[in-house]
DRENGU-478532 format. One record per residue (C-alpha): residue in one letter; residue number from 1; x, z, y; chain. Coordinates in steps of 0.5 Angstrom, whole numbers. Layout:
<pts>
a|NUM|X|Z|Y|A $
...
</pts>
This chain:
<pts>
x|1|-241|-24|186|A $
x|2|-246|-28|188|A $
x|3|-254|-27|184|A $
x|4|-261|-27|184|A $
x|5|-261|-22|188|A $
x|6|-257|-24|194|A $
x|7|-259|-31|195|A $
x|8|-265|-34|192|A $
x|9|-265|-42|189|A $
x|10|-270|-46|187|A $
x|11|-272|-48|181|A $
x|12|-269|-54|177|A $
x|13|-276|-57|177|A $
x|14|-276|-58|185|A $
x|15|-269|-58|188|A $
x|16|-264|-58|182|A $
x|17|-264|-52|183|A $
x|18|-259|-51|188|A $
x|19|-260|-45|193|A $
x|20|-265|-45|199|A $
x|21|-262|-45|205|A $
x|22|-263|-39|211|A $
x|23|-262|-41|218|A $
x|24|-263|-38|224|A $
x|25|-263|-41|231|A $
x|26|-262|-48|233|A $
x|27|-260|-53|227|A $
x|28|-260|-60|226|A $
x|29|-262|-61|220|A $
x|30|-265|-68|214|A $
x|31|-266|-63|209|A $
x|32|-266|-64|202|A $
x|33|-270|-70|200|A $
x|34|-275|-68|194|A $
x|35|-280|-74|193|A $
x|36|-279|-80|195|A $
x|37|-283|-86|195|A $
x|38|-285|-95|198|A $
x|39|-290|-97|197|A $
x|40|-290|-103|194|A $
x|41|-296|-109|191|A $
x|42|-301|-106|196|A $
x|43|-304|-113|197|A $
x|44|-303|-111|205|A $
x|45|-298|-113|209|A $
x|46|-299|-109|213|A $
x|47|-297|-102|209|A $
x|48|-292|-107|204|A $
x|49|-286|-103|204|A $
x|50|-287|-97|208|A $
x|51|-283|-91|205|A $
x|52|-285|-84|205|A $
x|53|-282|-77|203|A $
x|54|-282|-71|202|A $
x|55|-276|-66|206|A $
x|56|-275|-58|204|A $
x|57|-271|-55|210|A $
x|58|-270|-48|208|A $
x|59|-274|-40|208|A $
x|60|-280|-40|212|A $
x|61|-283|-39|216|A $
x|62|-280|-44|221|A $
x|63|-282|-45|228|A $
x|64|-281|-53|229|A $
x|65|-277|-59|231|A $
x|66|-275|-61|237|A $
x|67|-273|-68|236|A $
x|68|-273|-73|230|A $
x|69|-269|-78|229|A $
x|70|-269|-84|224|A $
x|71|-264|-88|223|A $
x|72|-260|-86|229|A $
x|73|-265|-87|234|A $
x|74|-270|-82|237|A $
x|75|-277|-83|234|A $
x|76|-280|-77|236|A $
x|77|-280|-71|242|A $
x|78|-284|-67|242|A $
x|79|-291|-67|245|A $
x|80|-288|-73|249|A $
x|81|-291|-78|243|A $
x|82|-298|-77|244|A $
x|83|-302|-78|236|A $
x|84|-306|-84|236|A $
x|85|-311|-85|230|A $
x|86|-309|-93|227|A $
x|87|-313|-96|221|A $
x|88|-307|-97|216|A $
x|89|-312|-96|209|A $
x|90|-311|-89|209|A $
x|91|-314|-86|216|A $
x|92|-307|-82|216|A $
x|93|-307|-79|224|A $
x|94|-301|-82|226|A $
x|95|-297|-81|232|A $
x|96|-294|-86|236|A $
x|97|-286|-86|235|A $
x|98|-281|-88|241|A $
x|99|-277|-93|238|A $
x|100|-281|-97|235|A $
x|101|-288|-98|237|A $
x|102|-292|-98|229|A $
x|103|-291|-90|229|A $
x|104|-290|-84|224|A $
x|105|-294|-79|220|A $
x|106|-290|-74|221|A $
x|107|-293|-66|218|A $
x|108|-289|-60|218|A $
x|109|-291|-54|215|A $
x|110|-287|-48|216|A $
x|111|-286|-44|210|A $
x|112|-291|-39|211|A $
x|113|-295|-36|204|A $
x|114|-299|-41|200|A $
x|115|-306|-40|198|A $
x|116|-306|-40|190|A $
x|117|-309|-47|187|A $
x|118|-310|-49|195|A $
x|119|-310|-56|195|A $
x|120|-308|-58|188|A $
x|121|-313|-63|186|A $
x|122|-315|-66|193|A $
x|123|-309|-66|199|A $
x|124|-311|-65|204|A $
x|125|-306|-61|210|A $
x|126|-303|-64|216|A $
x|127|-299|-58|217|A $
x|128|-297|-52|219|A $
x|129|-301|-49|213|A $
x|130|-297|-49|206|A $
x|131|-303|-53|203|A $
x|132|-302|-60|199|A $
x|133|-300|-65|203|A $
x|134|-304|-71|205|A $
x|135|-299|-76|203|A $
x|136|-298|-73|196|A $
x|137|-304|-78|195|A $
x|138|-300|-83|195|A $
x|139|-294|-81|191|A $
x|140|-294|-83|184|A $
x|141|-298|-78|179|A $
x|142|-292|-77|174|A $
x|143|-289|-73|181|A $
x|144|-292|-66|180|A $
x|145|-296|-63|187|A $
x|146|-293|-58|190|A $
x|147|-294|-53|196|A $
x|148|-288|-50|196|A $
x|149|-289|-43|198|A $
x|150|-285|-39|203|A $
x|151|-280|-45|205|A $
x|152|-280|-50|211|A $
x|153|-281|-58|210|A $
x|154|-284|-64|213|A $
x|155|-287|-70|211|A $
x|156|-286|-77|213|A $
x|157|-289|-84|212|A $
x|158|-286|-91|216|A $
x|159|-285|-98|215|A $
x|160|-278|-98|218|A $
x|161|-275|-105|220|A $
x|162|-268|-106|220|A $
x|163|-263|-107|225|A $
x|164|-263|-113|228|A $
x|165|-270|-116|225|A $
x|166|-270|-123|226|A $
x|167|-278|-123|222|A $
x|168|-283|-118|222|A $
x|169|-286|-121|216|A $
x|170|-289|-114|213|A $
x|171|-289|-118|206|A $
x|172|-281|-119|207|A $
x|173|-277|-114|204|A $
x|174|-270|-116|207|A $
x|175|-274|-115|213|A $
x|176|-275|-106|212|A $
x|177|-270|-101|210|A $
x|178|-270|-94|207|A $
x|179|-272|-88|213|A $
x|180|-266|-84|214|A $
x|181|-269|-78|218|A $
x|182|-265|-72|222|A $
x|183|-268|-67|226|A $
x|184|-266|-62|232|A $
x|185|-270|-55|229|A $
x|186|-272|-49|232|A $
x|187|-272|-46|225|A $
x|188|-274|-38|223|A $
x|189|-278|-34|226|A $
x|190|-276|-26|226|A $
x|191|-279|-20|228|A $
x|192|-277|-17|234|A $
x|193|-278|-9|236|A $
x|194|-277|-4|241|A $
x|195|-272|2|241|A $
x|196|-278|6|237|A $
x|197|-278|1|231|A $
x|198|-285|-1|233|A $
x|199|-286|-9|233|A $
x|200|-286|-12|239|A $
x|201|-287|-20|237|A $
x|202|-286|-25|232|A $
x|203|-283|-30|234|A $
x|204|-276|-35|234|A $
x|205|-270|-32|238|A $
x|206|-263|-33|238|A $
x|207|-261|-27|238|A $
x|208|-257|-25|233|A $
x|209|-259|-18|233|A $
x|210|-266|-20|230|A $
x|211|-263|-24|226|A $
x|212|-259|-17|223|A $
x|213|-266|-15|222|A $
x|214|-269|-20|218|A $
x|215|-263|-22|213|A $
x|216|-263|-14|211|A $
x|217|-271|-14|211|A $
x|218|-271|-21|207|A $
x|219|-265|-19|202|A $
x|220|-265|-12|202|A $
x|221|-271|-7|204|A $
x|222|-276|-11|204|A $
x|223|-276|-18|200|A $
x|224|-284|-18|198|A $
x|225|-287|-18|205|A $
x|226|-293|-23|206|A $
x|227|-293|-29|210|A $
x|228|-300|-31|212|A $
x|229|-299|-37|218|A $
x|230|-305|-34|222|A $
x|231|-302|-27|222|A $
x|232|-295|-27|221|A $
x|233|-291|-23|217|A $
x|234|-294|-16|214|A $
x|235|-291|-10|218|A $
x|236|-285|-5|216|A $
x|237|-287|1|211|A $
x|238|-285|8|214|A $
x|239|-279|8|209|A $
x|240|-277|1|211|A $
x|241|-278|3|218|A $
x|242|-273|10|218|A $
x|243|-268|6|215|A $
x|244|-265|4|222|A $
x|245|-263|6|227|A $
x|246|-268|3|233|A $
x|247|-263|6|239|A $
x|248|-257|2|237|A $
x|249|-261|-4|235|A $
x|250|-265|-5|241|A $
x|251|-259|-3|246|A $
x|252|-254|-9|243|A $
x|253|-261|-13|242|A $
x|254|-262|-12|250|A $
x|255|-255|-13|251|A $
x|256|-253|-20|248|A $
x|257|-260|-23|252|A $
x|258|-257|-22|259|A $
x|259|-255|-28|262|A $
x|260|-248|-28|265|A $
x|261|-245|-32|270|A $
x|262|-245|-40|267|A $
x|263|-251|-39|266|A $
x|264|-252|-37|258|A $
x|265|-254|-31|254|A $
x|266|-248|-27|252|A $
x|267|-248|-28|244|A $
x|268|-253|-33|241|A $
x|269|-254|-34|233|A $
x|270|-254|-42|231|A $
x|271|-252|-42|223|A $
x|272|-254|-44|217|A $
x|273|-253|-41|211|A $
x|274|-254|-46|205|A $
x|275|-249|-45|199|A $
x|276|-251|-39|194|A $
x|277|-247|-33|198|A $
x|278|-247|-25|198|A $
x|279|-251|-21|203|A $
x|280|-245|-18|205|A $
x|281|-242|-25|207|A $
x|282|-249|-27|211|A $
x|283|-248|-21|215|A $
x|284|-241|-22|217|A $
x|285|-242|-28|220|A $
x|286|-248|-26|224|A $
x|287|-244|-19|226|A $
x|288|-238|-24|227|A $
x|289|-242|-28|233|A $
x|290|-244|-23|236|A $
x|291|-237|-18|236|A $
x|292|-241|-12|232|A $
x|293|-239|-8|227|A $
x|294|-245|-3|223|A $
x|295|-245|3|221|A $
x|296|-250|8|217|A $
x|297|-250|15|218|A $
x|298|-255|20|214|A $
x|299|-259|14|211|A $
x|300|-260|9|218|A $
x|301|-257|2|219|A $
x|302|-254|2|226|A $
x|303|-252|-4|231|A $
x|304|-245|-3|235|A $
x|305|-243|-9|240|A $
x|306|-236|-9|242|A $
x|307|-238|-8|250|A $
x|308|-233|-7|256|A $
x|309|-230|-1|257|A $
x|310|-224|1|262|A $
x|311|-219|-4|263|A $
x|312|-214|1|266|A $
x|313|-210|5|262|A $
x|314|-205|10|264|A $
x|315|-200|12|258|A $
x|316|-197|19|259|A $
x|317|-192|23|256|A $
x|318|-198|27|254|A $
x|319|-199|21|249|A $
x|320|-194|21|244|A $
x|321|-190|26|241|A $
x|322|-183|28|244|A $
x|323|-178|23|241|A $
x|324|-183|19|237|A $
x|325|-183|13|241|A $
x|326|-177|8|243|A $
x|327|-178|2|248|A $
x|328|-174|-4|243|A $
x|329|-174|-12|245|A $
x|330|-175|-14|239|A $
x|331|-177|-22|237|A $
x|332|-184|-22|234|A $
x|333|-185|-28|234|A $
x|334|-180|-35|233|A $
x|335|-185|-41|234|A $
x|336|-191|-43|239|A $
x|337|-197|-39|239|A $
x|338|-202|-45|236|A $
x|339|-209|-44|235|A $
x|340|-214|-50|232|A $
x|341|-222|-49|233|A $
x|342|-227|-51|229|A $
x|343|-234|-51|232|A $
x|344|-241|-54|235|A $
x|345|-242|-56|241|A $
x|346|-248|-53|244|A $
x|347|-249|-57|252|A $
x|348|-248|-65|250|A $
x|349|-241|-66|251|A $
x|350|-239|-71|257|A $
x|351|-237|-78|256|A $
x|352|-236|-81|264|A $
x|353|-235|-79|270|A $
x|354|-241|-81|275|A $
x|355|-237|-85|280|A $
x|356|-246|-87|284|A $
x|357|-253|-88|282|A $
x|358|-257|-92|287|A $
x|359|-264|-94|285|A $
x|360|-269|-98|289|A $
x|361|-277|-96|289|A $
x|362|-279|-97|284|A $
x|363|-274|-100|280|A $
x|364|-270|-97|274|A $
x|365|-265|-93|277|A $
x|366|-256|-97|276|A $
x|367|-251|-92|274|A $
x|368|-244|-93|276|A $
x|369|-238|-89|272|A $
x|370|-230|-88|274|A $
x|371|-228|-91|268|A $
x|372|-231|-96|263|A $
x|373|-236|-92|259|A $
x|374|-238|-93|252|A $
x|375|-247|-93|252|A $
x|376|-251|-99|251|A $
x|377|-258|-101|251|A $
x|378|-264|-95|248|A $
x|379|-258|-89|248|A $
x|380|-261|-83|250|A $
x|381|-257|-80|254|A $
x|382|-257|-72|259|A $
x|383|-254|-73|266|A $
x|384|-252|-66|269|A $
x|385|-247|-64|277|A $
x|386|-250|-69|280|A $
x|387|-254|-62|282|A $
x|388|-261|-68|284|A $
x|389|-266|-69|281|A $
x|390|-263|-74|276|A $
x|391|-260|-68|272|A $
x|392|-263|-69|266|A $
x|393|-265|-73|260|A $
x|394|-265|-81|261|A $
x|395|-266|-88|256|A $
x|396|-260|-93|258|A $
x|397|-264|-100|259|A $
x|398|-259|-105|260|A $
x|399|-252|-105|260|A $
x|400|-248|-111|263|A $
x|401|-245|-116|258|A $
x|402|-237|-115|256|A $
x|403|-232|-120|260|A $
x|404|-228|-124|256|A $
x|405|-228|-120|251|A $
x|406|-222|-118|245|A $
x|407|-218|-122|251|A $
x|408|-212|-119|254|A $
x|409|-216|-119|261|A $
x|410|-222|-115|258|A $
x|411|-227|-112|263|A $
x|412|-232|-107|259|A $
x|413|-238|-105|264|A $
x|414|-238|-100|268|A $
x|415|-245|-100|270|A $
x|416|-251|-99|267|A $
x|417|-259|-99|269|A $
x|418|-263|-93|266|A $
x|419|-271|-93|264|A $
x|420|-275|-91|270|A $
x|421|-278|-85|270|A $
x|422|-282|-86|278|A $
x|423|-281|-86|284|A $
x|424|-279|-79|285|A $
x|425|-271|-79|285|A $
x|426|-266|-80|291|A $
x|427|-265|-88|293|A $
x|428|-257|-86|293|A $
x|429|-252|-81|290|A $
x|430|-245|-81|291|A $
x|431|-239|-78|287|A $
x|432|-240|-72|282|A $
x|433|-243|-70|276|A $
x|434|-242|-73|269|A $
x|435|-246|-76|264|A $
x|436|-246|-75|255|A $
x|437|-250|-78|249|A $
x|438|-255|-73|248|A $
x|439|-254|-75|240|A $
x|440|-246|-71|240|A $
x|441|-250|-65|242|A $
x|442|-247|-60|236|A $
x|443|-242|-65|233|A $
x|444|-236|-61|230|A $
x|445|-230|-60|235|A $
x|446|-223|-58|232|A $
x|447|-220|-58|239|A $
x|448|-212|-55|239|A $
x|449|-209|-50|243|A $
x|450|-201|-50|243|A $
x|451|-199|-44|248|A $
x|452|-191|-47|249|A $
x|453|-189|-43|254|A $
x|454|-190|-37|251|A $
x|455|-187|-38|245|A $
x|456|-184|-31|244|A $
x|457|-187|-24|245|A $
x|458|-182|-21|248|A $
x|459|-182|-14|253|A $
x|460|-180|-15|261|A $
x|461|-173|-18|261|A $
x|462|-168|-14|267|A $
x|463|-163|-18|271|A $
x|464|-155|-17|268|A $
x|465|-151|-16|275|A $
x|466|-143|-16|274|A $
x|467|-138|-12|278|A $
x|468|-131|-11|278|A $
x|469|-127|-4|279|A $
x|470|-120|-4|280|A $
x|471|-115|0|278|A $
x|472|-108|3|280|A $
x|473|-106|-3|275|A $
x|474|-105|-9|277|A $
x|475|-109|-12|273|A $
x|476|-117|-11|274|A $
x|477|-122|-11|269|A $
x|478|-130|-12|269|A $
x|479|-136|-10|266|A $
x|480|-143|-11|265|A $
x|481|-148|-6|267|A $
x|482|-155|-8|264|A $
x|483|-161|-6|268|A $
</pts>
């Protein structure tokens, strides 16, 4: 059963007693909102109705954010949003937002160990350390400031306009709304080892072999290691290092990282354990993800992967006991083979096929699709399969209006323009390739596989031959022989 030894949870005073998520690989995460505040009665139309808050991500140390979306619009994207200093009465370091010119305060704390007592009187941290975040200075004093040692979190400050804002009056509460963030994150960093058990690195990884080692260290073998923001985690003790069969783990890790014909690694792990569960259940999901199993012999834990074996096996009488095997033609299953899968797509799902892309010098590229498309202005899209420099991420600039909306002869648009990214693009591209919404990446899918043609699992069925045998009598007789 779940207990404190298998799944850690925070105190009720911090996050109402819910488990702290354990996340590996990439993940779309909002986090648990710990504190949220609206600035009011500031006597300042610039900052009035600005929202700020703190969201807890999970066990640290996380690697960082790739994209941050606020209210379904991309607000921050890696290094694209350059820092800028805005004087808004507080002097914080603001980032230029991609969807709204006023910018955001976005501080990420990776989830290392905090220094005891650091910043509890004067909030000054902007991350990635676990000092007290600068936004605590604006949060009411009734809320206890905390460092959240070993928990990754982020803080946001943003004056969020409503959709289709009719006025930018800073003192009009109806024109400003709450913020609902979600980010694409690189989650936990893990130790990396060679085949002798020597630590060779400490970094973000999607390799299930290093997730397997990390969760065993966190939950079973060495849960009390130190985690410094600069030096990383403590090295393994000799006793802990000797608990692993490093040869099998390193071999599996190398096998998982190999690139296969579709250009992707053989096995990658992206999963979040957000509910209270056992160590065994966590290990089971990691091992299922990479078609592996674990063994323990002489005190050493090994990782064994289902690697390719010979595809042909010659079956002979040497493999059976005399008289113990009989062939039969029994019906094993009477219904269709039907399977409904649940998964999240790694790639951007296709929305429309491309007929052509044209672009005049310096102008926005014009895309024509095979069928009417679902895109709207400001959508973040991805193009692939054209085998040109157009393959990549784009922003929709303009979309033609629907002709005769709601009528039987309604015509939906099959063209749109994209915001130009320079002049290093072909002036004309023919049919080929596809477009998808970047926001739909990692969305849950439930495809149905229904193999109706194979409704009966049976062996090879021979051909029946009829022949007639005549006797000396006037009447013949017929016999049936099966081959």
